[in-house]
C-alpha positions in Angstrom: -17.2 34.0 -17.6 -19.0 33.8 -14.3 -19.9 30.4 -12.9 -17.1 28.5 -14.6 -14.0 26.7 -13.5 -11.5 25.3 -16.0 -9.5 22.2 -15.2 -6.6 21.7 -17.5 -5.2 18.1 -17.6 -1.5 18.5 -17.8 0.0 15.4 -16.2 0.6 13.4 -19.3 3.9 11.5 -19.7 3.8 11.5 -23.5 5.6 8.3 -24.2 5.0 8.4 -27.9 6.9 11.7 -28.0 10.0 10.2 -26.3 12.8 11.4 -26.2 11.3 14.9 -26.3 9.6 14.0 -23.0 12.6 12.6 -21.3 13.1 15.8 -19.3 9.7 17.4 -19.5 6.0 16.6 -19.5 4.1 16.4 -22.7 2.4 19.8 -22.2 5.8 21.5 -21.7 7.1 20.3 -25.1 8.2 23.2 -27.2 6.2 24.2 -30.3 6.2 26.7 -33.2 9.4 28.7 -32.5 8.3 30.3 -29.2 5.6 28.4 -27.4 5.0 25.3 -25.2 2.0 23.0 -26.1 0.1 24.1 -23.0 0.2 27.7 -24.2 -2.6 26.9 -26.7 -5.3 25.8 -24.3 -4.4 28.5 -21.8 -4.5 31.2 -24.6 -7.9 29.9 -25.7 -9.2 30.1 -22.2 -7.8 33.5 -21.3 -8.8 35.0 -24.6 -12.3 33.7 -23.9 -12.2 35.4 -20.5 -12.2 32.1 -18.6 -9.9 33.3 -15.9 -10.3 30.7 -13.1 -8.0 27.9 -14.2 -6.4 25.0 -12.4 -3.6 23.1 -14.2 -3.4 19.5 -12.9 0.2 18.4 -13.1 2.1 15.1 -12.4 4.8 13.7 -14.7 8.2 15.7 -14.7 6.3 18.9 -13.9 9.3 21.1 -13.0 9.7 22.9 -16.3 5.9 23.1 -16.8 5.4 24.8 -13.4 8.3 27.1 -14.0 6.8 28.1 -17.4 3.4 28.8 -15.8 5.0 31.0 -13.1 7.0 33.0 -15.7 4.5 33.2 -18.6 1.1 33.0 -17.0 1.0 35.1 -13.8 -2.3 36.9 -13.2 -3.7 38.8 -10.3 -5.7 36.4 -8.0 -6.0 38.8 -5.1 -7.5 41.6 -7.2 -10.0 40.2 -9.7 -10.4 36.6 -8.6 -8.4 35.5 -11.6 -5.8 32.8 -11.5 -3.9 30.1 -13.3 -2.8 27.7 -10.5 -0.7 24.6 -11.0 -2.0 21.7 -8.9 0.5 19.0 -8.0 -0.3 15.4 -7.7 -0.7 15.3 -3.9 -2.2 11.8 -3.3 -5.2 13.4 -1.7 -7.2 10.1 -1.6 -4.4 7.8 -0.7 -0.9 6.6 -1.6 -1.3 6.6 -5.4 -0.6 8.9 -8.3 -3.3 9.9 -10.8 -4.5 6.6 -12.5 -6.2 8.4 -15.4 -7.7 11.6 -16.5 -10.9 11.0 -14.5 -9.0 10.0 -11.4 -6.9 13.2 -11.7 -10.0 15.3 -11.1 -11.5 12.9 -8.5 -8.3 13.2 -6.4 -8.8 17.0 -6.6 -12.5 17.1 -6.0 -11.9 19.8 -3.3 -11.2 22.3 -6.0 -14.9 22.2 -7.0 -16.0 22.4 -3.4 -13.9 25.6 -3.0 -15.2 27.4 -6.1 -18.8 26.2 -6.4 -18.9 26.5 -10.3 -22.1 26.1 -12.3 -20.1 24.5 -15.1 -16.7 22.8 -15.2 -14.5 22.9 -18.2 -12.2 19.8 -18.6 -9.7 20.5 -21.3 -6.6 18.7 -22.5 -3.2 20.5 -22.8 -1.5 18.8 -25.7 -3.4 19.9 -28.8 -2.6 22.7 -31.2 -5.7 24.8 -32.2 -7.6 28.1 -31.6 -11.0 28.1 -30.0 -13.4 30.7 -28.6 -14.6 28.7 -25.6 -17.4 31.2 -25.0 -19.3 29.9 -28.1 -19.1 26.3 -26.8 -20.3 27.3 -23.4 -23.2 29.2 -24.9 -24.3 26.1 -26.9 -23.9 24.0 -23.7 -26.1 26.2 -21.7 -28.7 26.8 -24.4 -29.1 23.1 -24.8 -29.4 22.6 -21.0 -26.8 19.9 -21.5 -25.3 17.8 -18.7 -22.2 17.3 -20.9 -21.0 19.0 -24.1 -18.1 17.4 -26.1 -16.1 19.4 -28.6 -16.0 17.5 -31.9 -14.9 17.8 -35.5 -15.1 15.7 -38.6 -12.1 13.6 -39.5 -11.4 11.2 -42.4 -12.4 7.7 -41.3 -9.0 6.3 -42.2 -7.5 8.4 -39.4 -10.3 8.4 -36.8 -9.4 5.0 -35.3 -7.0 6.8 -32.9 -9.7 8.9 -31.4 -13.0 8.7 -29.5 -15.8 8.6 -32.2 -19.4 9.8 -31.7 -22.7 9.3 -33.4 -25.3 12.1 -33.1 -28.9 12.8 -34.0 -30.2 15.7 -36.0 -30.3 17.9 -32.9 -26.6 17.3 -32.1 -27.4 14.9 -29.2 -24.9 12.1 -28.8 -26.5 8.7 -29.3 -23.4 6.5 -29.3 -19.7 6.7 -28.4 -16.8 4.4 -29.4 -13.3 4.8 -27.9 -10.7 4.3 -30.6 -12.7 1.8 -32.7 -11.1 -0.4 -35.4 -13.9 0.6 -37.8 -15.0 4.2 -37.1 -18.7 5.0 -37.7 -19.5 7.1 -40.8 -21.2 10.5 -40.5 -24.6 10.8 -42.1 -24.2 12.3 -45.5 -20.4 12.1 -45.2 -19.6 8.3 -45.4 -15.8 9.0 -45.6 -15.7 11.0 -42.4 -16.2 10.3 -38.7 -17.1 12.7 -35.9 -14.3 12.6 -33.3 -13.9 14.0 -29.8 -11.2 16.7 -29.3 -10.8 15.9 -25.7 -12.5 19.1 -24.5 -15.6 18.8 -22.3 -18.0 21.1 -20.4 -19.9 19.5 -17.6 -22.7 20.7 -15.4 -21.0 20.4 -12.0 -23.6 17.9 -10.5 -23.3 15.7 -13.6 -19.5 15.7 -13.3 -19.6 14.8 -9.6 -22.0 11.9 -10.3 -19.8 10.5 -13.1 -16.6 10.8 -11.0 -18.3 9.0 -8.0 -19.6 6.3 -10.2 -16.2 5.7 -11.9 -14.3 5.8 -8.6 -16.6 3.1 -7.1 -16.1 0.7 -10.0 -13.6 -2.2 -9.7 -13.0 -2.6 -13.4 -12.0 0.8 -14.8 -9.0 2.6 -16.2 -10.3 5.9 -14.8 -10.1 7.4 -18.3 -12.6 10.1 -19.5 -13.0 8.7 -22.9 -13.0 5.0 -22.2 -14.9 4.9 -18.9 -17.1 8.0 -18.8 -17.9 9.2 -22.3 -18.3 5.7 -23.7 -21.6 5.3 -21.7 -22.5 8.8 -20.5 -25.1 9.3 -23.2 -27.1 6.5 -21.5 -27.3 8.3 -18.2 -27.5 12.0 -19.1 -28.0 14.7 -21.7 -24.9 14.8 -23.9 -24.4 17.1 -26.9 -21.7 17.5 -29.4 -20.3 20.9 -30.2 -19.2 21.4 -33.8 -15.7 23.0 -33.6 -15.9 23.9 -37.3 -19.0 26.0 -36.8 -17.2 29.1 -35.6 -14.1 31.3 -36.0 -12.2 33.1 -33.3 -12.2 36.9 -33.6 -9.8 38.1 -36.3 -9.4 34.7 -38.0 -10.3 34.1 -41.6 -11.8 31.1 -43.3 -8.4 29.5 -43.9 -8.1 28.7 -40.2 -11.6 27.2 -39.7 -11.5 23.7 -38.1 -7.7 23.6 -37.6 -6.8 21.2 -34.8 -3.9 18.9 -34.4 -3.3 16.1 -31.9 0.4 16.1 -31.6 0.5 12.8 -29.6 3.4 11.2 -31.6 6.6 12.3 -33.2 5.3 12.4 -36.8 2.1 14.3 -35.9 4.2 16.7 -33.8 6.7 17.2 -36.7 3.9 17.8 -39.3 2.2 20.3 -37.1 5.4 22.3 -36.9 5.7 22.1 -40.7 2.2 23.5 -40.9 3.6 26.6 -39.1 6.3 27.3 -41.8 3.9 27.0 -44.8 3.4 30.1 -46.8 -0.2 30.6 -45.7 -0.4 28.7 -42.4 -3.9 27.7 -41.1 -2.6 28.3 -37.6 -2.1 32.1 -37.5 0.4 33.4 -34.9 0.0 37.0 -36.1 -3.7 37.6 -35.2 -3.7 40.3 -32.5 -7.4 39.7 -32.0 -6.7 36.1 -30.8 -3.1 35.9 -29.8 -1.3 32.8 -28.7 0.4 33.9 -25.5 3.6 32.5 -24.0 6.9 33.5 -22.5 8.7 36.4 -24.1 12.4 35.3 -24.2 14.9 37.7 -22.8 17.0 37.6 -25.9 18.0 40.1 -28.5 16.6 40.0 -32.0 17.4 37.3 -34.5 20.6 37.9 -36.5 21.8 36.8 -39.9 25.4 37.3 -40.7 27.8 36.9 -43.7 27.0 37.1 -47.4 30.1 35.4 -48.8 28.8 33.2 -51.6 32.3 32.4 -52.7 33.0 30.7 -49.4 29.5 29.3 -49.1 29.0 31.5 -45.9 25.5 33.0 -46.3 23.3 33.5 -43.2 19.8 32.9 -44.6 16.4 31.5 -43.7 13.6 30.7 -46.2 10.1 29.5 -45.4 11.1 29.3 -41.7 10.2 30.6 -38.3 13.1 32.1 -36.4 13.0 32.9 -32.7 14.5 35.7 -30.7 18.3 35.6 -30.3 18.8 33.1 -33.0 22.0 33.7 -35.0 22.5 32.3 -38.5 26.2 32.9 -38.8 26.8 31.9 -42.4 24.5 28.9 -42.2 21.2 28.4 -44.0 17.8 27.0 -42.9 14.8 26.1 -45.0 11.3 25.1 -43.9 12.6 25.0 -40.3 11.3 26.1 -36.9 14.2 27.6 -34.9 13.6 28.6 -31.3 15.3 31.3 -29.3 19.1 31.1 -29.0 19.7 28.7 -31.9 23.1 29.2 -33.6 23.7 27.9 -37.1 27.4 28.1 -38.1 29.0 28.7 -41.5 28.0 26.4 -44.4 25.7 24.4 -42.2 22.4 23.5 -44.0 19.2 22.6 -42.1 16.2 21.4 -44.1 12.6 20.7 -42.7 13.6 20.6 -39.1 12.7 21.8 -35.6 15.5 23.2 -33.5 14.7 23.6 -29.8 16.2 26.5 -27.8 20.0 26.9 -27.6 20.7 24.3 -30.3 24.1 24.8 -31.9 24.7 23.5 -35.4 28.4 23.2 -36.2 30.1 24.3 -39.4 29.4 22.2 -42.5 26.8 20.1 -40.7 23.7 19.0 -42.6 20.3 18.2 -41.1 17.2 17.0 -42.9 13.8 16.2 -41.2 15.2 16.4 -37.7 13.9 17.4 -34.3 16.8 18.5 -32.2 16.2 18.8 -28.4 17.2 21.8 -26.3 20.9 22.6 -25.9 22.2 19.9 -28.3 25.5 20.8 -29.9 25.7 19.3 -33.4 29.4 18.6 -34.2 31.0 20.2 -37.2 30.5 18.2 -40.4 27.8 16.0 -38.9 25.2 14.6 -41.3 21.8 13.5 -40.0 18.6 12.6 -41.8 20.1 11.6 -45.1 20.8 7.9 -44.3 18.0 6.6 -42.0 19.5 3.2 -41.6 22.7 4.7 -40.2 20.7 7.1 -38.1 18.6 4.3 -36.5 21.8 3.0 -34.9 22.5 6.3 -33.3 19.2 8.2 -32.7 15.5 7.8 -32.3 13.8 7.6 -35.7 10.0 7.9 -36.1 7.9 5.6 -38.3 7.7 8.5 -40.8 11.4 9.0 -40.9 11.9 12.0 -38.6 15.2 11.8 -36.7 15.1 13.0 -33.0 18.4 14.1 -31.6 18.9 14.5 -27.8 22.0 15.5 -25.8 22.5 12.0 -24.7 23.1 10.9 -28.3 26.3 13.0 -28.4 27.4 12.3 -24.8 26.4 15.8 -23.8 24.6 15.0 -20.5 26.1 16.6 -17.4 26.2 15.6 -13.8 22.8 17.2 -13.1 20.9 15.2 -15.8 19.0 12.0 -14.9 20.5 8.9 -16.5 18.9 7.7 -19.7 16.3 4.9 -19.3 17.4 1.3 -19.9 15.0 0.9 -22.8 13.3 3.1 -25.4 9.9 4.3 -23.9 8.3 4.9 -27.2 
């Protein structure tokens, strides 16, 4: 779309996803058997023909930048199309990005170079499908200074998000950042309208807001807390109803599907959504594909059918990535990435296995997330005794056990040492 520049905020540390973010940034966390979290926002932008994209990176960006180079290369010299990673370069002094607003302020030269009419500021750690063209059309039709993507959410869950009040025309009249008592929607007292963290600004309005925020002494430099919370008092702000449209090729079952995977339990549940019989998040719609890196592996393989010995290679209600081998082991309601190996008589239930995980013979896993390259010893049992597991692994409030290589002493000389305390 002419006159637009997309800025994707991808510098998040993701402390609530630790230890999955020990070696990678939050947008680089694996999801759904093939993808990284950042693949969703990039797919939505590219499918919407938004092809001038800057990805602002910071925390542990190596694997993220490598993924962008391998999975998201375009032809900048031919069609003025690009997906460029932007490192934290301390452009305005000796400090890293101090918040989402400061990340853009420190890279204000990007807007000067491109002269966009509108700037899309999107997060990179949510799972959803969205035709951004429809939001942009609403933004321009309303002559809005700022348009915020929103969706209704049960009030009991809305306290973790930015909450909006709107009038009958969709104009934002109030904004509350993570309120203890979220405001009710008119006509839907049990729901609240929340921000999805995706914004479209007229460029002059964005510049004004960034300058104002940068000049304030008392600020966290956060979009939600320091800009959206009062922007409706200074400019024309409209809410875009995410549930009002469907992407091409999608059916009604996928309407309004959006997941913030900011903590381990939310991340786990979003992966379990993928393995449901009729998932709301459709990976098989060629009209709106989720794009990502195609692994250089052979096809998945299931071996042995020896029920007498208990050696049956089988997957039920699961997603299995390329090159995975179920060598006499069984998985159920499990997301298995590329290169996973499940050995004889091993049984994996309701779990997420990152690439190159090796599950030894006779091992049993239940409600686990196993990080990349972990080798589960033969006969190991995880997820059946949470009290025992808490002494060995990270366990989420919802009872999901997260297993990293350090838990089995499998770090090598090239790995950074584990932190002295749990980072969340």
